[in-house]
FIRO-984630 format. One record per residue (C-alpha): residue number from 1; residue in three letters; x, y, z. Coordinates in Angstrom, 3 decimals, padded with zeros to 6 digits. Example, Ala and Ser with C-alpha at 12.3 -4.5 7.8 and 13.67 -1.06 7.14 Angstrom:
# residues 2
REC/1/Ala/012.300/-004.500/007.800
REC/2/Ser/013.670/-001.060/007.140
END
This chain:
# residues 374
REC/1/Unk/-022.011/-020.905/-031.260
REC/2/Unk/-019.952/-024.070/-029.728
REC/3/Unk/-016.148/-023.762/-028.010
REC/4/Unk/-013.769/-026.290/-027.750
REC/5/Unk/-013.542/-027.950/-024.449
REC/6/Unk/-009.799/-027.606/-022.048
REC/7/Unk/-008.802/-029.880/-019.291
REC/8/Unk/-007.745/-028.467/-016.824
REC/9/Unk/-006.005/-030.545/-014.061
REC/10/Unk/-006.919/-029.011/-010.725
REC/11/Unk/-005.359/-030.862/-008.275
REC/12/Unk/-002.553/-028.545/-007.261
REC/13/Unk/-005.586/-026.114/-006.574
REC/14/Unk/-006.783/-028.177/-003.920
REC/15/Unk/-006.354/-026.336/-000.222
REC/16/Unk/-005.769/-027.553/003.188
REC/17/Unk/-005.613/-026.074/006.439
REC/18/Unk/-003.184/-028.630/007.906
REC/19/Unk/-002.718/-027.988/011.823
REC/20/Unk/-003.453/-024.414/011.515
REC/21/Unk/-007.175/-023.708/012.920
REC/22/Unk/-007.802/-021.548/009.987
REC/23/Unk/-007.132/-020.801/006.264
REC/24/Unk/-005.731/-017.157/006.785
REC/25/Unk/-003.660/-017.802/009.143
REC/26/Unk/-001.804/-020.713/007.578
REC/27/Unk/-001.890/-018.100/004.438
REC/28/Unk/-000.078/-015.564/006.791
REC/29/Unk/002.235/-018.151/007.512
REC/30/Unk/003.141/-019.091/004.196
REC/31/Unk/004.120/-015.754/003.209
REC/32/Unk/008.059/-016.376/003.284
REC/33/Unk/007.682/-018.707/000.569
REC/34/Unk/005.719/-016.632/-001.982
REC/35/Unk/007.956/-014.034/-001.271
REC/36/Unk/010.808/-016.871/-002.420
REC/37/Unk/008.427/-017.492/-005.485
REC/38/Unk/008.174/-014.128/-006.361
REC/39/Unk/012.158/-013.969/-006.747
REC/40/Unk/012.864/-016.975/-008.007
REC/41/Unk/014.350/-016.883/-011.674
REC/42/Unk/013.038/-012.908/-011.380
REC/43/Unk/016.398/-011.575/-009.655
REC/44/Unk/019.525/-012.729/-009.635
REC/45/Unk/020.590/-011.264/-005.788
REC/46/Unk/024.329/-012.318/-006.169
REC/47/Unk/024.983/-010.204/-009.276
REC/48/Unk/022.135/-007.105/-008.380
REC/49/Unk/020.321/-008.455/-011.719
REC/50/Unk/016.678/-008.735/-013.196
REC/51/Unk/015.658/-011.861/-015.481
REC/52/Unk/012.301/-010.883/-015.695
REC/53/Unk/011.204/-011.378/-019.238
REC/54/Unk/008.427/-009.246/-018.602
REC/55/Unk/010.968/-006.466/-017.994
REC/56/Unk/012.754/-007.265/-021.127
REC/57/Unk/010.075/-005.983/-022.774
REC/58/Unk/009.857/-003.091/-021.681
REC/59/Unk/012.822/-001.967/-022.120
REC/60/Unk/012.612/-000.028/-025.838
REC/61/Unk/008.818/001.515/-024.582
REC/62/Unk/009.382/004.711/-023.827
REC/63/Unk/007.602/005.568/-020.637
REC/64/Unk/007.987/008.550/-018.180
REC/65/Unk/004.936/008.174/-015.619
REC/66/Unk/003.167/005.430/-013.488
REC/67/Unk/-000.791/005.158/-012.693
REC/68/Unk/-001.635/001.914/-011.014
REC/69/Unk/-005.347/001.146/-010.775
REC/70/Unk/-007.179/-001.352/-008.619
REC/71/Unk/-009.971/-001.903/-005.758
REC/72/Unk/-009.214/-003.225/-002.285
REC/73/Unk/-006.258/-004.397/-001.115
REC/74/Unk/-005.084/-004.524/-004.716
REC/75/Unk/-005.410/-000.988/-004.104
REC/76/Unk/-003.313/-000.260/-001.088
REC/77/Unk/-000.625/-002.496/-003.067
REC/78/Unk/-000.522/-000.389/-005.934
REC/79/Unk/-000.742/002.823/-003.858
REC/80/Unk/002.393/001.414/-001.724
REC/81/Unk/003.854/000.720/-005.088
REC/82/Unk/003.337/004.643/-005.758
REC/83/Unk/006.008/005.526/-002.848
REC/84/Unk/008.458/002.836/-004.818
REC/85/Unk/008.084/004.321/-008.052
REC/86/Unk/008.754/007.903/-006.820
REC/87/Unk/011.664/006.633/-004.279
REC/88/Unk/013.394/004.132/-006.420
REC/89/Unk/012.986/005.377/-009.761
REC/90/Unk/012.174/009.007/-009.440
REC/91/Unk/009.271/008.490/-011.790
REC/92/Unk/006.000/010.117/-010.983
REC/93/Unk/003.119/007.466/-009.823
REC/94/Unk/-000.390/007.551/-008.184
REC/95/Unk/-002.471/005.118/-007.802
REC/96/Unk/-006.642/005.283/-008.513
REC/97/Unk/-009.320/003.089/-007.103
REC/98/Unk/-010.626/001.414/-010.085
REC/99/Unk/-014.557/001.832/-009.806
REC/100/Unk/-014.066/006.137/-009.635
REC/101/Unk/-011.571/005.706/-012.722
REC/102/Unk/-014.073/006.653/-015.390
REC/103/Unk/-016.309/008.559/-013.330
REC/104/Unk/-014.810/011.758/-014.702
REC/105/Unk/-013.524/012.411/-017.812
REC/106/Unk/-010.117/010.597/-018.965
REC/107/Unk/-007.553/011.470/-020.980
REC/108/Unk/-005.325/009.065/-021.646
REC/109/Unk/-001.613/009.630/-021.897
REC/110/Unk/000.452/007.089/-024.120
REC/111/Unk/003.739/007.709/-021.845
REC/112/Unk/001.946/006.353/-018.757
REC/113/Unk/002.126/002.769/-018.239
REC/114/Unk/-001.459/002.095/-016.488
REC/115/Unk/-000.673/-001.184/-013.419
REC/116/Unk/-003.496/-003.158/-013.101
REC/117/Unk/-003.335/-004.948/-009.903
REC/118/Unk/-005.870/-007.686/-009.308
REC/119/Unk/-006.115/-010.836/-007.158
REC/120/Unk/-007.924/-012.900/-009.410
REC/121/Unk/-007.879/-011.305/-012.545
REC/122/Unk/-011.110/-010.781/-013.107
REC/123/Unk/-011.990/-007.750/-010.906
REC/124/Unk/-015.265/-005.899/-013.089
REC/125/Unk/-014.430/-003.018/-011.916
REC/126/Unk/-010.623/-003.166/-013.201
REC/127/Unk/-011.845/-004.412/-016.481
REC/128/Unk/-014.142/-001.786/-017.725
REC/129/Unk/-010.956/000.981/-017.079
REC/130/Unk/-008.563/-001.374/-018.448
REC/131/Unk/-010.996/-001.901/-022.068
REC/132/Unk/-011.245/002.029/-022.029
REC/133/Unk/-007.574/002.710/-021.683
REC/134/Unk/-006.508/-000.108/-024.665
REC/135/Unk/-008.883/001.002/-026.891
REC/136/Unk/-007.600/004.678/-026.498
REC/137/Unk/-003.480/003.587/-027.086
REC/138/Unk/-002.263/003.287/-023.460
REC/139/Unk/000.327/000.592/-022.842
REC/140/Unk/-001.047/-001.478/-019.661
REC/141/Unk/000.436/-003.761/-017.211
REC/142/Unk/-000.740/-006.498/-015.457
REC/143/Unk/000.067/-007.817/-011.947
REC/144/Unk/-002.444/-010.999/-011.262
REC/145/Unk/-002.412/-014.255/-009.843
REC/146/Unk/-004.232/-015.762/-011.994
REC/147/Unk/-002.940/-017.020/-015.778
REC/148/Unk/-005.449/-016.723/-017.892
REC/149/Unk/-007.409/-014.297/-016.216
REC/150/Unk/-009.057/-011.644/-018.304
REC/151/Unk/-006.691/-008.710/-017.417
REC/152/Unk/-003.500/-010.944/-017.844
REC/153/Unk/-004.896/-011.584/-021.514
REC/154/Unk/-005.950/-007.848/-021.686
REC/155/Unk/-002.835/-006.469/-020.688
REC/156/Unk/000.106/-005.354/-022.934
REC/157/Unk/003.008/-006.696/-020.354
REC/158/Unk/002.437/-008.244/-016.804
REC/159/Unk/003.924/-010.191/-014.090
REC/160/Unk/002.320/-013.236/-011.959
REC/161/Unk/002.773/-012.767/-008.228
REC/162/Unk/002.995/-016.266/-007.295
REC/163/Unk/001.049/-016.453/-004.297
REC/164/Unk/-001.094/-019.801/-005.008
REC/165/Unk/-004.547/-020.757/-004.548
REC/166/Unk/-005.417/-018.220/-001.168
REC/167/Unk/-008.990/-019.172/000.330
REC/168/Unk/-009.308/-016.522/002.968
REC/169/Unk/-011.486/-013.804/001.851
REC/170/Unk/-009.202/-011.256/003.950
REC/171/Unk/-006.008/-011.006/001.520
REC/172/Unk/-002.807/-011.701/003.120
REC/173/Unk/-000.106/-013.708/001.114
REC/174/Unk/-001.671/-012.178/-002.134
REC/175/Unk/-000.690/-008.434/-000.754
REC/176/Unk/002.934/-009.427/000.136
REC/177/Unk/003.250/-010.972/-003.190
REC/178/Unk/001.484/-007.918/-005.187
REC/179/Unk/003.940/-005.687/-002.926
REC/180/Unk/007.276/-007.527/-003.823
REC/181/Unk/005.652/-007.973/-007.614
REC/182/Unk/005.518/-004.106/-007.756
REC/183/Unk/008.860/-003.187/-005.802
REC/184/Unk/010.798/-005.843/-008.272
REC/185/Unk/008.764/-003.250/-011.049
REC/186/Unk/009.930/000.427/-009.561
REC/187/Unk/013.838/-001.311/-009.904
REC/188/Unk/013.255/-002.385/-012.861
REC/189/Unk/012.891/001.287/-013.883
REC/190/Unk/015.145/002.287/-011.467
REC/191/Unk/018.258/000.604/-013.526
REC/192/Unk/016.390/001.751/-016.990
REC/193/Unk/016.341/005.457/-015.451
REC/194/Unk/020.139/005.354/-014.280
REC/195/Unk/018.736/006.709/-011.332
REC/196/Unk/021.012/006.130/-007.888
REC/197/Unk/022.916/002.536/-008.368
REC/198/Unk/023.036/002.170/-003.956
REC/199/Unk/019.113/002.653/-003.477
REC/200/Unk/018.662/-000.144/-006.151
REC/201/Unk/021.758/-002.308/-004.335
REC/202/Unk/020.468/-002.091/-000.568
REC/203/Unk/017.019/-002.527/-002.102
REC/204/Unk/017.859/-005.792/-003.723
REC/205/Unk/019.852/-006.684/-000.459
REC/206/Unk/017.015/-006.718/001.595
REC/207/Unk/014.581/-008.195/-000.299
REC/208/Unk/017.001/-010.917/-000.896
REC/209/Unk/016.584/-011.383/003.061
REC/210/Unk/012.932/-010.855/003.327
REC/211/Unk/011.562/-014.597/003.678
REC/212/Unk/014.142/-014.073/007.236
REC/213/Unk/012.627/-010.956/007.609
REC/214/Unk/008.723/-012.467/007.286
REC/215/Unk/009.756/-014.928/009.734
REC/216/Unk/010.790/-012.303/012.307
REC/217/Unk/007.393/-011.051/012.181
REC/218/Unk/005.585/-014.572/012.050
REC/219/Unk/007.982/-015.366/015.333
REC/220/Unk/005.114/-012.921/017.337
REC/221/Unk/002.311/-014.636/016.685
REC/222/Unk/001.904/-016.128/020.144
REC/223/Unk/002.593/-013.173/022.021
REC/224/Unk/-000.118/-010.456/019.760
REC/225/Unk/-003.098/-012.794/021.091
REC/226/Unk/-003.390/-010.951/024.408
REC/227/Unk/-003.303/-007.339/022.879
REC/228/Unk/-005.301/-007.749/019.709
REC/229/Unk/-008.064/-009.413/022.467
REC/230/Unk/-008.095/-006.308/024.138
REC/231/Unk/-008.307/-004.149/020.789
REC/232/Unk/-011.252/-006.601/019.951
REC/233/Unk/-013.435/-004.707/023.008
REC/234/Unk/-013.145/-001.306/021.442
REC/235/Unk/-015.842/000.388/018.726
REC/236/Unk/-013.225/001.903/017.107
REC/237/Unk/-009.771/002.171/015.678
REC/238/Unk/-007.364/004.363/013.999
REC/239/Unk/-004.705/002.952/011.839
REC/240/Unk/-002.231/005.649/011.144
REC/241/Unk/001.291/006.178/009.501
REC/242/Unk/003.172/008.257/007.666
REC/243/Unk/004.730/008.093/004.342
REC/244/Unk/005.023/004.583/002.909
REC/245/Unk/003.474/003.485/005.894
REC/246/Unk/000.344/004.946/005.130
REC/247/Unk/-000.517/002.379/002.615
REC/248/Unk/000.634/-000.469/005.346
REC/249/Unk/-001.885/000.877/007.346
REC/250/Unk/-004.741/001.719/005.587
REC/251/Unk/-004.233/-002.131/004.511
REC/252/Unk/-003.936/-003.392/008.190
REC/253/Unk/-007.253/-001.120/008.784
REC/254/Unk/-009.385/-002.875/005.681
REC/255/Unk/-007.677/-006.572/007.409
REC/256/Unk/-008.933/-005.387/010.900
REC/257/Unk/-012.761/-004.137/009.765
REC/258/Unk/-013.349/-007.457/007.331
REC/259/Unk/-012.753/-009.916/009.380
REC/260/Unk/-013.932/-008.290/013.198
REC/261/Unk/-016.650/-006.283/012.277
REC/262/Unk/-014.933/-002.882/013.622
REC/263/Unk/-015.277/000.524/012.460
REC/264/Unk/-011.349/000.937/011.921
REC/265/Unk/-010.162/003.977/009.718
REC/266/Unk/-007.183/004.677/008.257
REC/267/Unk/-005.254/007.924/007.975
REC/268/Unk/-001.898/009.866/007.876
REC/269/Unk/-000.722/010.959/011.105
REC/270/Unk/-000.072/014.349/010.422
REC/271/Unk/-003.518/015.056/008.770
REC/272/Unk/-004.733/013.799/012.639
REC/273/Unk/-004.915/017.008/013.965
REC/274/Unk/-006.752/018.790/011.151
REC/275/Unk/-010.200/017.693/012.825
REC/276/Unk/-009.803/013.778/013.318
REC/277/Unk/-008.070/014.563/016.682
REC/278/Unk/-011.619/015.590/018.103
REC/279/Unk/-012.435/011.964/017.837
REC/280/Unk/-009.019/010.718/020.233
REC/281/Unk/-010.252/009.681/023.504
REC/282/Unk/-009.522/006.681/025.800
REC/283/Unk/-012.247/004.246/024.328
REC/284/Unk/-010.588/005.031/020.343
REC/285/Unk/-007.045/003.931/020.528
REC/286/Unk/-004.646/004.605/017.583
REC/287/Unk/-002.372/001.553/015.747
REC/288/Unk/000.635/003.452/014.466
REC/289/Unk/003.090/002.504/012.149
REC/290/Unk/006.337/003.814/013.399
REC/291/Unk/009.907/002.603/011.633
REC/292/Unk/012.941/003.385/012.129
REC/293/Unk/013.245/006.412/009.388
REC/294/Unk/013.750/010.262/008.685
REC/295/Unk/010.039/010.671/009.827
REC/296/Unk/010.710/008.566/013.518
REC/297/Unk/010.717/012.526/015.264
REC/298/Unk/007.771/012.919/013.726
REC/299/Unk/006.066/010.680/014.425
REC/300/Unk/006.523/010.805/018.154
REC/301/Unk/005.535/013.806/018.645
REC/302/Unk/002.565/012.511/016.893
REC/303/Unk/002.195/010.043/019.331
REC/304/Unk/002.578/012.510/022.223
REC/305/Unk/-000.042/014.533/021.122
REC/306/Unk/-002.909/011.411/021.000
REC/307/Unk/-002.030/010.390/024.453
REC/308/Unk/-001.758/014.015/025.702
REC/309/Unk/-005.798/013.873/024.600
REC/310/Unk/-006.178/010.719/026.612
REC/311/Unk/-005.846/008.605/023.268
REC/312/Unk/-003.987/004.689/023.846
REC/313/Unk/-001.483/004.178/021.528
REC/314/Unk/-000.819/001.036/019.883
REC/315/Unk/003.099/001.596/018.289
REC/316/Unk/003.998/-001.307/015.355
REC/317/Unk/008.192/-000.329/015.334
REC/318/Unk/011.708/-001.249/014.795
REC/319/Unk/012.604/-000.158/018.552
REC/320/Unk/009.909/000.715/022.134
REC/321/Unk/007.981/003.498/022.062
REC/322/Unk/008.478/004.860/025.880
REC/323/Unk/005.420/006.358/025.692
REC/324/Unk/003.055/004.110/024.066
REC/325/Unk/000.637/001.968/025.629
REC/326/Unk/001.486/-000.996/023.908
REC/327/Unk/004.811/-001.917/021.758
REC/328/Unk/004.818/-004.515/018.885
REC/329/Unk/008.680/-004.280/018.523
REC/330/Unk/010.527/-005.946/015.048
REC/331/Unk/013.969/-005.465/015.847
REC/332/Unk/016.343/-004.400/013.575
REC/333/Unk/014.057/-004.070/010.385
REC/334/Unk/014.609/-000.813/008.145
REC/335/Unk/013.694/000.105/004.866
REC/336/Unk/011.459/-001.412/002.398
REC/337/Unk/011.596/-004.641/004.518
REC/338/Unk/009.842/-002.920/007.589
REC/339/Unk/006.461/-002.985/005.704
REC/340/Unk/006.569/-006.022/004.607
REC/341/Unk/006.964/-007.585/008.144
REC/342/Unk/004.866/-004.318/009.751
REC/343/Unk/001.999/-005.975/006.873
REC/344/Unk/002.200/-009.509/008.834
REC/345/Unk/001.865/-008.080/012.533
REC/346/Unk/-001.224/-006.133/011.203
REC/347/Unk/-002.317/-009.249/009.835
REC/348/Unk/-001.919/-011.050/012.722
REC/349/Unk/-003.537/-008.724/015.328
REC/350/Unk/-006.912/-008.515/013.388
REC/351/Unk/-006.618/-012.467/013.141
REC/352/Unk/-006.623/-012.889/016.670
REC/353/Unk/-009.179/-009.715/017.910
REC/354/Unk/-011.222/-011.926/015.459
REC/355/Unk/-011.144/-015.344/016.933
REC/356/Unk/-011.465/-013.659/020.195
REC/357/Unk/-014.770/-012.257/019.092
REC/358/Unk/-015.724/-015.800/017.736
REC/359/Unk/-015.978/-014.406/014.141
REC/360/Unk/-015.780/-016.283/011.224
REC/361/Unk/-012.656/-015.677/010.208
REC/362/Unk/-012.239/-017.353/006.664
REC/363/Unk/-014.802/-016.220/005.139
REC/364/Unk/-016.783/-013.158/007.003
REC/365/Unk/-020.323/-011.739/006.063
REC/366/Unk/-021.157/-009.833/003.020
REC/367/Unk/-017.894/-010.655/001.407
REC/368/Unk/-016.795/-012.558/-001.802
REC/369/Unk/-013.141/-013.784/-002.712
REC/370/Unk/-013.266/-012.730/-006.324
REC/371/Unk/-015.200/-009.067/-007.184
REC/372/Unk/-016.827/-010.126/-011.244
REC/373/Unk/-019.813/-007.686/-010.708
REC/374/Unk/-019.810/-003.992/-010.729
END
C-alpha cells in the first residue's frame, strides 16, 4: 500500500551545545525558558485564568478521579501529579507503571481520566494500555512533548509540554515541563470542582515566579561540584522524602543512577525505620528533601535518627539543617515551587558526580532516549 509523502522541516530540531560541556547541562539550564513556554497562552496570571483549549474540551466531561500511566521519569511526573490533584482539586488520584498496567485484570471506569505521560509519545509500554482503555470506553488524556506522536493522536484530550528537543538521555527539562503541565491540569479541576480558591490563587502566584525560582536553584551550580564529587565515591545512596517530595526524591535517584552508574535507592523517609535502617552506616549516605512545610519537624526527627546510626546526611532544603553533614539550601522557596527547585538541584548533583567519575553523561550505557519496544 502506497502512502503519501509529508515534508517535515527539521531545521528547528537541530541542537547545539553552545558553551556547555554537555547537552545535559545545557538542558538543565534551559528549564526557566521552558517553564515560560509551558505557561504561554495557557495561563493569564494577571486575571488568574486558565485559557488552554484542552481545558475547554474537558469542561463538560464528567470525571471524578484520575489515574496517571507512564514509565521512568514520566511516571515520577505522574506520581507527583497525584499529590497535586489531591491537594488542589480534592480528587482521588493514583499513578501506575505502564508496563504493569495489564499484568492483572483491569476494569475500566468511565468516570476516570486516564492520563498518559510520555516524552516521545511513542513509549511502547504505554501505548498498549492506552489502546486497551480506549477499546473499553475509557477517557484518555495525553501529556507528551512530540506533536503527531502516537500517544498524542490516540488520546481523547491532551497538552503538549513544549520542552523542545532534548538530546541528553537522562531527562531534565522534559521532566519539569511535565510537572508544570500536570500542575496546570490539577488547577483546572480545582476550579471546575469549586475547591479552595486560595490554594488555586497561591499556586498560580508561585508558578508565575517559577522561572526566577529555577534560576535560584541554577545559581547553586558552581557550589555543587565539591559535594557531588564526594557522593560519587559512595557505592550506595538513599534518596528520601515525604509527601510530595517522594516522587522528587525518586526522580533524583533515577538521574543519579542513570549517569553515575551508582546504586541510588529512593523511598519514603518514614518507611526507613521499617527495616531499611539496617543498611545505614558511614558508607551509605542519605540525600533528604526537606521543604519548610507541615512535615518539616518529622523530617528533622528522621535526620537525627539517621545520624544516630552513623549515617551521613545531605539536606536539600529551604534553610540550613544544623545536624546535616552537608546543606544545599534553596532560600525562601516554599510550596509547589520547592519541588521544581529541588529537582534542579538533584539534576545538578547527578551531573557533577558523573562528571567527576568521567562518565559518558549524554549517552549513558545500556540506555536509549525513546523506548519504543516492549
